[in-house]
N, C-alpha and C positions, 0 to 999 in steps of 0.2 A: 625487224631488228636488225642489229650489226651483224656480219658473217663472223667476226672474229666472237669466240666466246670470252665473258669478261665479266667484273664483278664479284659480288659474294653472294653465291648461292645457295638454299637447303637442300639438303637430299632428305625429303620429305616424308617421315615416318608415314608407314599405313596402319590404319587404323581396323579391329578386328574386333567384334562385338562379343558378348559372355560366351558366344553358342561357337567360336572362332571366326565366321562370317566378314566377308567384308561388311565396313561401316562405312560406305559412301557418304551419307549426310555428317559426320563425322567430321570424314576425312573434308569432305567442303566446307567445313566451319573452321579448319586449321586453315586450309587455302585461301580461304578471306582474310584471314592475319595476315600470313605471308604478304600479299596480294597489296597492301595497306602498309607493311611493313620498309623499312631502310633499304631490306634485302633488292637485289637485282634480278633476283630470279627463283627458280626451285628449279630441283631434279626429282620426276617421278620414276618409282621404280629404281633407284641406285641401291647402293647397299643398305642402309637405312631403313627403306621400303622394305626391306626383305625380299624383295623380287623371285629370289629363287625359290623359295615357298610356296609360289602364287602357281593357279593352273594358268592353262592359254587363255580361256574366257576369262577368270579373274583380273588379267594382265589388261586386258583391252575394256572393261567397265572401268578399271581406273584410273589408265590412260583418260579415257573420256570423261569421268566427273573431275580429274584433273585440271585437266584442261578447261571445263567450264568454269571450275570453278575459278582458275585465275583472268579468265575473263580476258585474254590479250593485255593484262594491265603488268606483267613481268615476263621477261624471257622463260621459258619451257624447254626442259631439256627433258627425254625419256631415255630411259635404258633399255637399248633395244637388245643389248648381246645376249646369245645362246649361244648354243655348245657348234652349233654346225652353222658353216656359212648363208646355206638355203633358208634356214629358219631365221638367221639374225637377217635376212635381206626380206624374209616375210613380213616380220616385226616390226621391221624399220618402216616401210611402207605402210601399214595401217597407223602406225602412230603420227607419220606426217599427215595421210587423211582425216587423222584427227585433230589435226590441231599443233603437233609438234613444231617448234623451232629449230631442233639439232638433236641429235641421236648421239646418246653417249656409248659406246659400243667396248664393255669389256673383254678381256682376250680369252678365248677356248682358253680350255685348261683340262680336259680330264683325260686327252691323250697326250701329256703336254710332253711326255719323251720323246714323242713324236711330230712336236709344231715345233720346227728349227724356224730359224731366217727367215728361209723362202717359203713355207706353208705360211707364217703372221705376216709378212709380208702378200701373198695373194689373197688371203685372206680379207683386211682390211683394204686390201684396193677394190677387189669386186663386190664389197659392202658400198663403197664409198663411190665405184661406177654408176650403182643400183639404184642409190636412195636419192629418194626428190629433194632431202635436207641435208645440209650441212653434218661431217659426223666428229665427233670429239673421240682421240681416243681414251679408253677407260684401263690405267694400270692397277690392278689391287694385290699385288704382290703376297699379301698378309692372307689373303683368302683363296689367291686362286694356285701360287705358288710361280706365278709366270712373270719375269718382271724383262719387259720388252727394251734391250739394250738403244742406247741414246742413237746410235746410229742407223739404226730402223727408226726409230720414232723421224729421226732429219727426215728419213727419206722419205717417211711417209709424207711428212708435211711439204713436200711438194707436189700433191696432188692437189689440183684445187679445188676439190670436195671434202678432203680431212681439213679441218679448220683449228683444232687445236689436241690437247691432250691434259688429262685430268691423272696426274700421277702421287699414291697415296705414301708413298715409300718414306719422304721427309728427308730426303738424301740432299743436301744443298750443295753438292757438288754434281749432283746429277739435273739437278734442277737449272744450275748454271748451263751447264751441257747442253741441254734440252733447249734454251734460251737462246744460246750462242748458234750453235750449228746448225737450227731449224731455220724454217723459211720465215721474213720478215713480218708476213701475213698469217703467224700463224699461233695461237695464244694456247700459255702454258697456265694451266690450273693448278693452285695446290689443295690436296685432296685431305687435309685436316687443320682445323685454328690453331694445334700445336705450334705450326710453321708459317703461316701467313704471311705476318711482318717481314722474317729475312727471304720469303719469297719474292713479295712485292718488291724488295733491295733491290733481288737480283735481277728484276724484269719481267716477274710473272704479271697476268693480267687481271688475276682474281682468284679465286678460291670456292671450292664446293666442300664445306663441312658440317659433318654430324650438329656441332655445338650450334649453328645458324637456327637449328630448329627451334632452340631455346632460348637463346640469347641474340636474336636478329639484330638488336640495336649495338650492343657491345661489340659484336665481329665486326660490323659495318664500321663503327669508330675507330678500330684500330686502321682501315683502309682510309677514312676519311682525313684523319691524322698524318698520315703517312702522304697521300695526295698536298695536304697542307704544305709539307714541309716539317712539321712538328714530330720529328724522329725520336725526340725523348718521349714524349705523349706516346706514341706509337708502340716502343719497346715497352714502355710502363704497361699499358692495355694487354699488351701482348701476353707478358707476364702475369696479368690477373688471373688470362683466360686459361693457362697450363693445366693448373689443377680442375674447373669443368671440365674442359675438351678432356682428358681423363677419365675422366668419371663416366660420359657417355661412350667412350671408345674403347680404349686398351684395357680400362679397369671392369668396368659392368659392362661393355656393349651394348646391346640394342637392350636389352631389360633395363639397364641403367637410363637409356635414352625415354622409357617408356615413363619410368616413375619421374623422368626431369619436367617432361611435358604435364605432365598433372600436377607440377608442383608449380607449372608457372601457370596456370591457368586454362592450358589447351587441351584437345581431347585426345586421348593416350592408348586405352585400352590395356589387350596385354600382347605379350611377342605371340608367334603363332609357334606350337609344337614342330620338332623336338624345344626350341626354345624355352626357357624356363623363367617366370617372373620371379625376380629379384625377393629374398626372404627381406623379414622386416630392417633387421641390423644393418646389410647393406642400402637398401632401401632410404633408410635413414642417414646414411652416408652419403649418397648422392643429394640428400636436400639439405644438409648441411653444410657440404662443398659450395652449392650453386649460391645459399644463402652467404658462405662467406665473402664470395666474390660478386656480393651486390647487383645480383642479376635480377633484373625486374621482373617482377610480373606480365605475363604477355596483356592480360588483363583483368 
C-alpha cells in the first residue's frame, strides 16, 4: 500500500442487529461490496462507524471482521484514537496486528481547555513513534470541539510516520494552507463529499466521505473527471452530490445514513442508542433525495 493516504474512501457504518449487538455477518456483506466498488479504501471505526459507542472488545472484533472482509483488496484505515495517549497507542498496535494499513487518530477532546499546542503535538508524536503503521491525523471539530491549527498540522507532517490529515471542517483556506505548508509527502484528505472537488483542485490527495457508503460510484466519478481534466463534469457531479451528502451528514446524520444504506440495498440495521432512528417522514425525505440525485442501487 502507498505510504501517503489517497483516493476515495468510505467511513463504513457499523451494523447492529435488532438486539443492538454487532452484526458482523452483515458488516462483512457490506465490506464485500466496497471491496469490489470503485472506492480506493475504507475506514473502520470512523465517526460514521459509531466508534464512540463501541466497547473495547467490540472494537477489536469489528477491526478483525472488516480487515477480513476487505481481504487486502482495498486500503484499510482504522480509527484508533481514544482519549488517552496510552490507550491510543494500545489500540493502534492491535489494529496493526489485525492488518490495518493506516491508523486514523482523532483529536483527544474531553479536557480540551487543557490540550494546548504542546499537548496535542506531544500526543501525536508519541503515537507516531510507537505505531507500527502510518498515522493520519483526524480533525472533526464539529463533534470534538478541537480544531488543530494549520501550523501544528504542518509541524506534525515533518514526522516520517505521520503521513496525512483528514479534516472535516470544509474550510477551503485551511485546506489550502495545510497543503501549502505541510511536507510534500503528506496527504490531505477532505472529510466530506460536500467539498471534495474544490479540495482536489487545491491539491488534496482524496477524501473520506460518509456519502461514499451509499454512493461509491458517484463520488468516485467526481475524482475520475477531475483526474481526466474534465473540470466541468467534476463540478456538475459535485453539485449533484450536495443534497444527498447533507442528507447523511448535517441534516440527518448517522440515522439518515442507516436509512440510505437500506434504500440502496446494503445492510443497515439501526443506530445504537442513544442515537435514535429517523421517523418515517424524515426517512422518506432521505429516500427522495437519493432518488432525485440518481444514486444507483448497490445491488
